[in-house]
C-alpha positions as CSV (number, residue, x, y, z in Angstrom):
1,X,9.0,12.5,9.9
2,X,9.6,9.7,7.1
3,X,9.3,11.1,3.7
4,X,8.5,9.1,-0.1
5,X,9.4,11.4,-2.7
6,X,8.2,11.3,-6.6
7,X,11.2,13.6,-8.6
8,X,11.4,15.6,-11.5
9,X,13.9,12.5,-13.1
10,X,12.4,9.1,-12.6
11,X,8.1,10.9,-12.5
12,X,8.0,13.7,-15.0
13,X,4.6,12.7,-15.4
14,X,3.6,13.7,-11.5
15,X,6.4,16.3,-10.5
16,X,7.5,19.2,-12.8
17,X,9.1,22.2,-10.3
18,X,9.7,21.1,-7.3
19,X,10.3,23.6,-5.0
20,X,12.3,21.3,-2.7
21,X,15.9,20.4,-3.4
22,X,18.3,17.8,-1.9
23,X,21.7,19.2,-1.5
24,X,24.9,18.4,0.6
25,X,26.6,20.2,3.5
26,X,29.9,19.5,4.9
27,X,28.1,17.5,7.3
28,X,24.9,16.2,6.0
29,X,22.4,15.6,3.2
30,X,19.7,18.1,3.6
31,X,16.2,19.2,1.8
32,X,16.6,23.0,1.0
33,X,13.4,24.8,-0.3
34,X,10.6,27.5,0.4
35,X,13.0,29.3,2.5
36,X,14.0,25.6,4.8
37,X,16.7,24.0,5.0
38,X,16.2,20.9,6.9
39,X,18.8,18.1,7.9
40,X,18.3,15.0,6.1
41,X,19.0,11.3,6.4
42,X,18.2,8.5,3.5
43,X,17.2,4.2,3.5
44,X,19.3,1.7,2.6
45,X,18.7,-0.7,0.1
46,X,18.4,-4.5,0.9
47,X,21.1,-6.4,0.3
48,X,19.3,-9.3,-1.2
49,X,17.7,-6.6,-4.1
50,X,19.4,-7.1,-7.2
51,X,20.1,-11.1,-5.8
52,X,18.9,-14.2,-6.6
53,X,17.6,-17.4,-5.1
54,X,18.8,-21.1,-4.4
55,X,17.4,-21.5,-7.9
56,X,18.7,-18.9,-9.9
57,X,15.5,-16.7,-10.3
58,X,16.5,-12.6,-8.6
59,X,14.6,-12.0,-5.5
60,X,12.7,-10.0,-7.0
61,X,10.7,-11.4,-8.9
62,X,8.7,-12.4,-5.9
63,X,9.3,-9.7,-3.1
64,X,10.9,-5.9,-2.8
65,X,11.6,-4.2,0.4
66,X,10.2,-1.0,1.5
67,X,11.4,0.5,4.3
68,X,11.3,-2.4,6.8
69,X,8.4,-4.0,4.8
70,X,8.5,-7.2,2.4
71,X,6.1,-7.2,0.0
72,X,5.2,-10.0,-2.1
73,X,3.3,-10.6,-5.3
74,X,2.0,-14.4,-5.3
75,X,0.2,-12.9,-8.6
76,X,2.1,-11.2,-11.8
77,X,-0.5,-8.8,-13.9
78,X,-4.5,-9.0,-13.1
79,X,-7.9,-10.7,-12.9
80,X,-9.1,-6.7,-13.7
81,X,-8.2,-4.4,-15.7
82,X,-8.2,-0.9,-14.0
83,X,-7.3,2.1,-16.1
84,X,-5.7,3.3,-13.2
85,X,-3.3,0.4,-12.3
86,X,-0.1,-1.0,-14.5
87,X,-0.6,-4.5,-13.4
88,X,-2.7,-5.4,-16.1
89,X,-0.9,-3.3,-18.5
90,X,2.9,-3.5,-18.2
91,X,2.8,-7.5,-17.1
92,X,0.9,-10.9,-18.1
93,X,-0.7,-12.6,-15.7
94,X,1.1,-16.0,-14.2
95,X,1.2,-17.2,-11.2
96,X,4.1,-17.7,-9.0
97,X,5.6,-20.7,-7.1
98,X,5.0,-21.2,-2.9
99,X,8.3,-21.8,-2.9
100,X,10.4,-18.8,-4.1
101,X,7.7,-16.4,-2.2
102,X,9.4,-18.2,0.9
103,X,12.2,-17.7,0.2
104,X,12.8,-14.3,-0.7
105,X,10.5,-13.8,2.1
106,X,13.1,-15.3,4.6
107,X,16.4,-13.5,2.7
108,X,14.3,-10.7,3.2
109,X,14.0,-11.4,7.4
110,X,17.2,-12.0,7.3
111,X,18.8,-8.6,5.2
112,X,22.1,-8.4,7.0
113,X,21.3,-4.8,5.2
114,X,18.0,-4.0,5.7
115,X,15.9,-6.7,7.3
116,X,12.2,-6.7,6.9
117,X,10.5,-6.8,10.0
118,X,7.0,-6.9,8.6
119,X,5.4,-8.6,5.5
120,X,2.2,-7.5,2.9
121,X,0.7,-10.2,0.5
122,X,-0.5,-7.9,-2.2
123,X,-0.3,-7.9,-6.1
124,X,-2.8,-8.4,-8.4
125,X,-6.7,-10.1,-8.2
126,X,-6.4,-13.7,-9.1
127,X,-8.6,-15.7,-11.8
128,X,-11.1,-18.3,-10.4
129,X,-9.1,-21.5,-9.9
130,X,-6.2,-19.1,-8.5
131,X,-8.5,-18.3,-5.2
132,X,-7.5,-21.7,-3.5
133,X,-3.4,-21.2,-4.8
134,X,-3.2,-17.6,-3.2
135,X,-5.3,-18.4,0.6
136,X,-2.6,-21.8,0.2
137,X,-0.3,-18.7,0.0
138,X,-1.5,-17.2,2.4
139,X,-1.1,-20.0,5.0
140,X,1.9,-21.1,4.8
141,X,3.1,-16.9,4.8
142,X,1.7,-17.0,8.1
143,X,2.7,-20.6,9.8
144,X,6.3,-20.0,7.7
145,X,7.2,-16.7,9.7
146,X,4.8,-16.5,13.2
147,X,7.7,-14.3,14.4
148,X,6.8,-11.7,11.5
149,X,3.2,-9.1,11.5
150,X,1.9,-10.6,8.2
151,X,-0.7,-8.1,6.7
152,X,-2.9,-8.6,3.6
153,X,-4.1,-5.8,0.5
154,X,-6.7,-7.8,-1.7
155,X,-9.9,-7.3,-3.0
156,X,-13.8,-8.2,-1.3
157,X,-13.9,-11.5,-2.7
158,X,-14.9,-14.3,-0.1
159,X,-13.6,-17.3,-2.2
160,X,-10.1,-15.8,-1.2
161,X,-10.6,-12.9,2.1
162,X,-11.8,-16.1,4.1
163,X,-12.0,-13.1,7.7
164,X,-12.1,-16.2,10.3
165,X,-9.9,-17.9,8.9
166,X,-7.3,-15.6,8.5
167,X,-8.0,-13.6,11.9
168,X,-7.5,-17.3,13.7
169,X,-4.5,-18.0,11.8
170,X,-3.2,-14.3,13.4
171,X,-3.2,-12.0,10.3
172,X,-2.3,-8.6,11.7
173,X,-3.7,-6.1,9.4
174,X,-5.9,-6.3,6.2
175,X,-6.4,-3.7,3.5
176,X,-9.6,-4.0,1.1
177,X,-9.5,-0.6,-1.2
178,X,-12.6,0.7,-2.2
179,X,-10.2,3.5,-4.5
180,X,-13.3,4.9,-6.3
181,X,-16.5,6.0,-4.7
182,X,-18.5,7.9,-7.3
183,X,-20.6,5.0,-9.1
184,X,-20.2,6.4,-12.6
185,X,-16.4,7.3,-12.5
186,X,-16.3,3.7,-10.7
187,X,-17.9,2.0,-13.9
188,X,-15.5,3.6,-16.6
189,X,-12.4,3.1,-13.9
190,X,-12.9,0.1,-12.7
191,X,-15.2,-2.1,-14.3
192,X,-14.9,-6.0,-12.8
193,X,-14.2,-3.9,-9.3
194,X,-17.7,-2.0,-9.7
195,X,-19.2,-5.3,-10.6
196,X,-18.7,-6.0,-7.3
197,X,-20.7,-3.3,-5.6
198,X,-19.6,-0.6,-3.2
199,X,-22.3,-1.8,-0.7
200,X,-20.7,-4.9,-1.0
201,X,-17.1,-3.9,-0.2
202,X,-18.7,-1.5,3.3
203,X,-20.8,-4.5,4.1
204,X,-17.6,-7.0,3.9
205,X,-14.6,-4.0,5.3
206,X,-17.6,-3.5,8.1
207,X,-17.6,-7.5,9.5
208,X,-14.3,-7.9,9.0
209,X,-13.9,-4.6,11.7
210,X,-16.2,-6.3,13.6
211,X,-13.7,-9.6,13.8
212,X,-10.5,-8.1,13.4
213,X,-11.3,-5.3,16.2
214,X,-10.7,-1.8,15.5
215,X,-7.4,-0.3,13.5
216,X,-6.7,-3.4,12.1
217,X,-8.6,-2.4,8.8
218,X,-8.0,-0.3,6.1
219,X,-9.3,0.8,2.6
220,X,-7.1,3.3,0.0
221,X,-9.0,6.2,-1.2
222,X,-7.7,7.1,-4.5
223,X,-7.1,11.2,-4.7
224,X,-7.5,12.9,-7.6
225,X,-9.6,11.1,-10.0
226,X,-13.4,11.8,-8.7
227,X,-13.9,15.2,-7.2
228,X,-12.9,15.9,-3.9
229,X,-16.6,15.6,-2.6
230,X,-16.9,12.4,-3.7
231,X,-13.6,11.1,-2.0
232,X,-14.8,13.0,0.8
233,X,-18.0,11.0,1.5
234,X,-15.6,7.7,0.7
235,X,-13.7,8.5,3.5
236,X,-16.9,9.0,5.6
237,X,-18.0,5.3,4.2
238,X,-15.6,4.0,5.4
239,X,-14.8,5.6,8.9
240,X,-18.5,5.1,9.3
241,X,-17.9,1.5,9.5
242,X,-15.0,1.4,11.4
243,X,-12.7,1.0,9.1
244,X,-9.4,3.3,8.8
245,X,-9.3,5.1,5.4
246,X,-6.2,5.6,3.5
247,X,-5.5,8.7,1.0
248,X,-3.5,7.6,-2.3
249,X,-2.8,10.6,-4.6
250,X,-3.4,9.2,-8.4
251,X,-0.4,9.2,-10.7
252,X,-0.9,8.4,-14.2
253,X,1.3,5.6,-15.4
254,X,2.6,5.5,-18.8
255,X,0.9,2.1,-19.4
256,X,-2.3,3.1,-18.5
257,X,-4.7,4.2,-20.0
258,X,-5.0,7.5,-17.7
259,X,-1.2,8.5,-18.7
260,X,-2.1,11.9,-20.1
261,X,-4.5,12.5,-17.0
262,X,-3.7,15.9,-15.0
263,X,-2.4,15.0,-11.8
264,X,-3.5,16.6,-8.4
265,X,-2.3,20.1,-7.3
266,X,-0.6,20.3,-4.4
267,X,-3.3,22.5,-3.0
268,X,-6.0,19.4,-3.8
269,X,-4.3,16.7,-1.6
270,X,-3.8,19.3,1.2
271,X,-7.1,20.7,1.0
272,X,-8.4,16.6,0.6
273,X,-6.3,15.6,3.4
274,X,-7.0,17.8,6.3
275,X,-10.9,17.7,5.4
276,X,-10.5,14.1,5.2
277,X,-8.5,14.6,8.4
278,X,-11.8,16.2,10.6
279,X,-14.1,14.0,9.1
280,X,-11.9,11.0,10.8
281,X,-11.2,12.6,13.6
282,X,-14.9,13.3,14.9
283,X,-15.2,9.4,13.9
284,X,-13.0,9.1,16.7
285,X,-10.1,7.3,13.7
286,X,-6.5,8.3,12.4
287,X,-6.4,8.3,8.6
288,X,-3.1,5.3,7.6
289,X,-1.6,3.8,7.9
290,X,0.3,4.3,11.1
291,X,3.2,2.7,10.5
292,X,6.1,5.5,8.4
293,X,7.2,2.5,6.4
294,X,3.6,1.8,4.7
295,X,2.8,5.5,4.2
296,X,4.5,4.8,0.5
297,X,2.7,7.0,-1.6
298,X,-0.4,8.0,0.6
299,X,-1.3,11.3,2.6
300,X,-0.1,10.3,6.2
301,X,1.7,12.2,8.7
302,X,2.6,8.6,11.3
303,X,2.1,9.9,14.1
304,X,5.9,9.1,16.9
305,X,5.8,5.1,18.3
306,X,5.9,5.0,22.0
307,X,7.7,2.4,23.5
308,X,4.9,-0.3,23.6
309,X,4.6,0.0,19.6
310,X,5.3,-2.7,18.0
311,X,8.8,-3.3,16.5
312,X,7.7,-2.9,12.8
313,X,7.4,0.0,13.3
314,X,11.3,1.2,14.6
315,X,12.3,3.3,12.3
316,X,14.2,1.1,9.0
317,X,17.5,1.9,9.1
318,X,19.6,4.8,7.8
319,X,22.5,6.4,6.8
């Protein structure tokens, strides 16, 4: 089981007194607590983290590997200002250069310790003058790394996400995140995205599913910023248009206006997960993502893959 674990040392706003401890015995690391003692291994950090590119710029400006997925963000900051996201508060808006992005992905894919097996292009929402730039990034990455599955995460802007073109180019999966279903809460927490409209997003997602096919379009719902019933209505709406719902626990980021908010309890997360799972099973869909490293910060138990699964779903290298 792949587990991404927030700990009290680094996430005091999210974790207070966890019942489990990572410890060691004479043979291995172990997770101990609540009467359990389970052997554990840890993910090896890629060699390129902390290194610079051919121009002396840190690769971290462009890319970061989690599991065996390298994530690149062509836009620093964001044209939208959502109150739960740190991007517009921590980073000044700017676009990056395509050459640095391509070099970072190539370096990550050839890393001797933890080679990246697939790519996620995400990051902040572009301003209108940079829509064309982001389309150019998509094309450049897909054409340069045809041996790697490429996923894209972006808000539903038709001038950025040309669904038919991206499908022809060979994009592996799309993530188009709904995040908040409750209309009034969405208006307060993410006003620019709310202006696009929930119906617009669902129609956009439904069209993407019709082009890409089942299982290749997913959408994240945030757990803990609205009543559970609203989140579950969002899960139901997404599953109803053939989209794979993803549940992500809300973590109050210290940089955002929601810094002092109370995160959802373990009981809330457990209840939401179980009820959402029942909804999607009735629709013949699984909660996503199906790729274990992509379950970062999600309520997901990725099922074991069979031998026919794509190579990027193999376990990342562990120690």
